[in-house]
C-alpha positions in Angstrom: 13.9 -22.2 -4.6 13.3 -25.4 -2.8 10.8 -23.5 -0.4 8.9 -22.1 -3.3 8.6 -25.4 -5.0 7.3 -26.8 -1.7 4.8 -24.0 -1.5 3.6 -24.6 -4.9 3.0 -28.4 -4.3 1.1 -27.5 -1.0 -0.9 -24.8 -2.8 -1.8 -27.2 -5.6 -2.7 -30.1 -3.3 -5.1 -28.0 -1.3 -6.7 -26.1 -4.3 -5.2 -22.8 -3.6 -4.9 -21.6 -7.2 -3.9 -18.0 -6.5 -1.1 -19.0 -4.2 0.1 -21.5 -6.8 0.3 -18.9 -9.4 2.3 -16.5 -7.1 4.7 -19.4 -6.1 5.4 -20.0 -9.7 5.7 -16.4 -10.6 8.5 -16.1 -7.8 10.2 -19.1 -9.1 10.3 -17.5 -12.5 11.9 -14.4 -10.9 14.6 -16.2 -9.4 15.5 -17.8 -12.7 15.6 -14.2 -14.2 18.2 -13.3 -11.5 20.0 -16.3 -12.4 20.0 -15.3 -16.1 18.0 -18.7 -16.9 15.7 -16.7 -19.2 14.2 -19.7 -20.9 13.1 -21.5 -17.5 12.0 -18.1 -16.3 9.7 -17.3 -19.1 8.4 -20.9 -18.8 7.6 -20.5 -15.3 6.1 -17.1 -15.5 3.8 -18.1 -18.4 2.6 -21.0 -16.3 1.9 -18.6 -13.5 0.0 -16.3 -15.8 -2.0 -19.2 -17.1 -3.2 -20.0 -13.7 -4.1 -16.3 -12.8 -5.9 -16.0 -16.0 -8.1 -19.1 -15.5 -9.1 -17.9 -11.9 -9.5 -14.2 -13.1 -7.0 -12.9 -10.6 -6.4 -9.5 -12.1 -3.8 -8.6 -9.6 -1.7 -11.7 -10.0 -2.0 -11.4 -13.8 -0.6 -8.0 -13.6 2.3 -9.2 -11.4 3.0 -11.9 -13.9 3.0 -9.5 -16.9 5.3 -7.2 -14.9 7.7 -10.1 -14.2 7.5 -11.2 -18.0 8.4 -7.7 -19.0 11.4 -7.8 -16.7 12.5 -11.2 -18.0 12.2 -10.3 -21.7 14.0 -6.9 -21.0 16.9 -8.9 -19.4 17.0 -11.2 -22.1 17.1 -8.4 -24.7 13.7 -9.0 -26.1 12.5 -5.5 -25.9 9.4 -5.9 -28.2 8.1 -8.6 -25.8 8.9 -6.6 -22.7 7.0 -3.7 -23.9 4.0 -5.8 -24.7 3.9 -7.3 -21.3 4.5 -4.0 -19.6 1.5 -2.7 -21.4 -0.7 -5.5 -20.2 0.7 -5.0 -16.7 -0.5 -1.4 -16.7 -3.9 -2.5 -18.1 -4.3 -5.3 -15.5 -3.0 -3.1 -12.6 -5.6 -0.4 -13.2 -8.4 -2.8 -13.6 -7.3 -4.5 -10.3 -7.6 -1.4 -8.1 -11.1 -2.3 -6.9 -10.4 -6.1 -6.7 -7.0 -6.3 -5.2 -6.5 -7.5 -1.5 -3.6 -6.6 0.6 -0.6 -7.9 -1.5 1.8 -7.8 1.3 0.2 -10.7 3.0 0.2 -13.1 0.0 3.6 -14.7 0.9 2.5 -14.8 4.6 -0.6 -16.6 3.8 1.4 -19.4 2.0 3.6 -19.7 5.1 0.5 -19.7 7.4 -1.0 -22.5 5.3 2.1 -24.7 5.7 2.5 -23.9 9.3 -1.2 -24.3 10.1 -1.3 -27.7 8.4 1.7 -28.8 10.5 0.1 -27.7 13.7 -3.3 -29.1 12.9 -1.6 -32.5 12.3 0.1 -32.2 15.8 -3.1 -31.5 17.4 -4.9 -34.4 15.8 -2.2 -36.9 16.7 -1.5 -35.6 20.2 -5.4 -34.7 21.0 -3.9 -32.3 23.4 -6.4 -29.6 24.3 -3.9 -27.4 26.2 -1.4 -27.5 23.1 -4.3 -26.5 20.8 -5.3 -23.7 23.0 -1.6 -22.6 23.2 -1.4 -22.5 19.3 -4.4 -20.5 19.1 -3.1 -17.8 21.5 0.1 -17.6 19.7 -1.8 -17.1 16.4 -3.7 -14.3 18.0 -0.6 -12.8 19.6 1.2 -12.8 16.2 -1.8 -11.2 14.4 -1.8 -8.5 17.2 2.0 -8.0 16.8 1.6 -7.6 13.0 -1.2 -4.9 13.5 1.0 -3.1 16.0 4.0 -3.1 13.6 2.1 -1.6 10.6 -1.2 0.4 12.0 -1.3 3.6 13.8 -3.2 2.6 17.2 -5.5 5.6 17.1 -6.7 6.0 13.5 -6.1 2.4 12.2 -4.1 4.0 9.2 -0.7 2.9 8.2 1.9 4.1 10.7 4.9 6.3 9.8 7.3 3.3 9.4 4.9 1.1 7.4 3.8 4.2 5.1 7.5 4.6 4.3 8.0 1.0 3.4 5.0 1.0 1.1 5.9 4.5 -0.6 9.5 3.3 -1.2 8.3 0.3 -3.1 5.8 2.2 -5.1 8.1 5.1 -5.9 10.8 2.7 -7.0 8.1 1.0 -9.5 7.0 4.4 -10.8 10.7 5.3 -11.4 11.4 2.1 -13.1 8.5 2.5 -15.5 8.4 6.3 -15.6 5.0 6.5 -14.3 3.5 9.5 -12.5 2.8 9.9 -8.9 2.2 12.5 -6.3 2.9 13.1 -2.5 0.8 14.8 -0.2 1.4 16.2 3.4 -1.2 17.9 5.6 -2.1 18.6 9.1 -5.1 19.8 11.0 -5.2 23.7 11.4 -4.9 25.0 15.0 -4.7 21.5 16.4 -2.5 22.5 19.3 -5.1 24.9 20.3 -7.8 22.4 20.2 -5.6 20.0 22.4 -4.9 22.9 24.9 -8.5 24.2 25.0 -10.7 21.0 24.9 -8.2 18.4 25.9 -6.5 15.3 24.1 -9.7 13.3 23.9 -11.2 15.9 21.8 -7.9 16.2 19.8 -8.1 12.4 19.2 -11.7 12.7 18.1 -10.7 15.2 15.6 -7.8 12.9 14.2 -10.2 10.0 14.0 -12.9 11.9 12.1 -10.3 13.5 9.8 -8.8 9.9 8.9 -12.4 8.6 8.3 -13.3 11.5 6.0 -10.1 10.9 4.0 -10.8 7.3 3.5 -14.2 8.2 1.9 -12.4 10.3 -0.7 -9.3 8.3 -1.5 -9.0 5.4 -3.8 -8.1 2.0 -2.8 -4.8 2.1 -4.5 -3.8 5.3 -2.6 -1.6 4.9 0.5 -2.7 6.9 3.5 -0.7 7.2 6.7 -0.4 9.1 9.9 2.9 10.7 9.8 3.0 12.0 13.4 0.9 14.1 15.7 -1.6 15.8 13.6 0.1 15.3 10.2 -0.9 12.9 7.6 0.7 11.9 4.4 -0.7 10.4 1.2 0.9 8.7 -1.8 -1.0 8.9 -5.0 0.0 6.4 -7.6 -0.7 7.1 -11.3 -1.5 10.6 -10.4 -0.3 13.9 -12.0 0.2 17.2 -10.0 -3.1 18.5 -11.4 -4.8 15.2 -10.6 -3.5 15.4 -7.0 -4.7 19.1 -6.7 -8.3 18.2 -7.7 -8.3 15.3 -5.3 -6.9 17.0 -2.3 -9.1 20.1 -2.9 -12.0 17.8 -2.6 -10.6 16.2 0.4 -10.2 19.6 2.1 -13.7 20.5 1.3 -15.2 17.1 2.6 -13.0 17.5 5.8 -14.2 21.2 6.2 -18.0 20.0 6.4 -17.3 18.0 9.5 -17.2 19.3 13.0 -16.7 17.9 16.5 -18.9 18.9 19.5 -16.9 19.8 22.5 -18.0 21.6 25.6 -21.2 22.6 23.9 -19.4 24.2 21.1 -19.1 23.0 17.5 -15.5 22.8 16.5 -14.9 23.6 12.7 -12.1 21.3 11.1 -9.7 22.5 8.3 -6.6 21.3 6.8 -3.5 22.8 5.3 -2.2 20.8 2.5 1.0 20.7 0.5 1.6 18.4 -2.6 4.4 17.7 -5.1 4.8 15.2 -8.0 7.5 13.5 -9.9 6.4 14.7 -13.4 9.2 17.2 -13.9 11.9 14.9 -12.2 10.8 11.2 -12.3 14.0 10.1 -10.5 13.3 11.9 -7.3 13.7 9.8 -4.0 11.0 9.4 -1.4 13.0 11.6 1.0 13.1 14.6 -1.5 9.4 14.2 -2.4 8.5 14.3 1.3 10.6 17.4 1.8 9.0 19.2 -1.1 5.5 18.3 0.1 6.5 19.5 3.6 7.7 22.9 2.2 4.5 23.2 0.3 2.4 22.5 3.5 4.5 25.3 5.1 3.4 27.7 2.4 -0.3 26.7 2.9 0.2 27.5 6.5 1.8 30.9 5.8 -0.7 31.8 3.2 -3.6 31.6 5.7 -4.2 27.8 6.3 -7.3 25.9 4.9 -5.8 25.6 1.4 -3.9 23.4 -0.9 -0.4 24.5 -2.1 1.7 22.6 -4.9 5.5 22.8 -4.4 5.9 23.4 -7.9 3.7 26.7 -8.0 5.0 28.3 -4.7 
């Protein structure tokens, strides 16, 4: 709590209004956990007012979500429902505007740390120290990328995808919202590797990843699950919506080709999907297993197709 108050003070002093709203929201959430609902709602409304002033839609959405939880915990279900509806409205509107929410807390920490380091550099006037600090910042950024990104495709790696997916699925379960999981792999990828080499195989994976990014929404979570296997989490998406999106994705990928050894290599995907519509409380592991089984049925049925687990 003391740290959040300090972060709020720093954000206000340097004019970081978005970070100030975020800090106030987190202070309110701590009050909720302490059952101090009056203080919680006061802090959350202050955060919402700041977010509204700067038109930060994603932060407004998070404030409404926190207010919904606070009113629910306080037994004020009418207010909780009102704020949840506003949360859904703002969350949808923010799909094309939101940046990476995972870094917001880190950004505040970096602002405090950078201010301290900049003051030390100014006082010491030590060029060597300044160079060391810059090198450490670069190393830290590199480590963060290594920890979250697949080195070949630039997509979320398996570990980071599972972290993001677990949070999204828990949120969907809490508010009974639809979502779908998609698993896919490149048809005959081993044959491509064995015949044309791993460099060509890498080209195929990069091409497939780039194609998928042109089709998916910003809110969708795409990751490389391992080898030639990719996985996608589609929030606010029913099974039928997932089927339409993945069919389009399959068609876009099939229009691509890689030239290797003077030969144009066609690329196709086998795709399996499932959704939480019939069982909203399904855990991430079970959803992944169902999507994987649906992927197996696509392969057994001749590849280059989309299969839903529920239709197998």
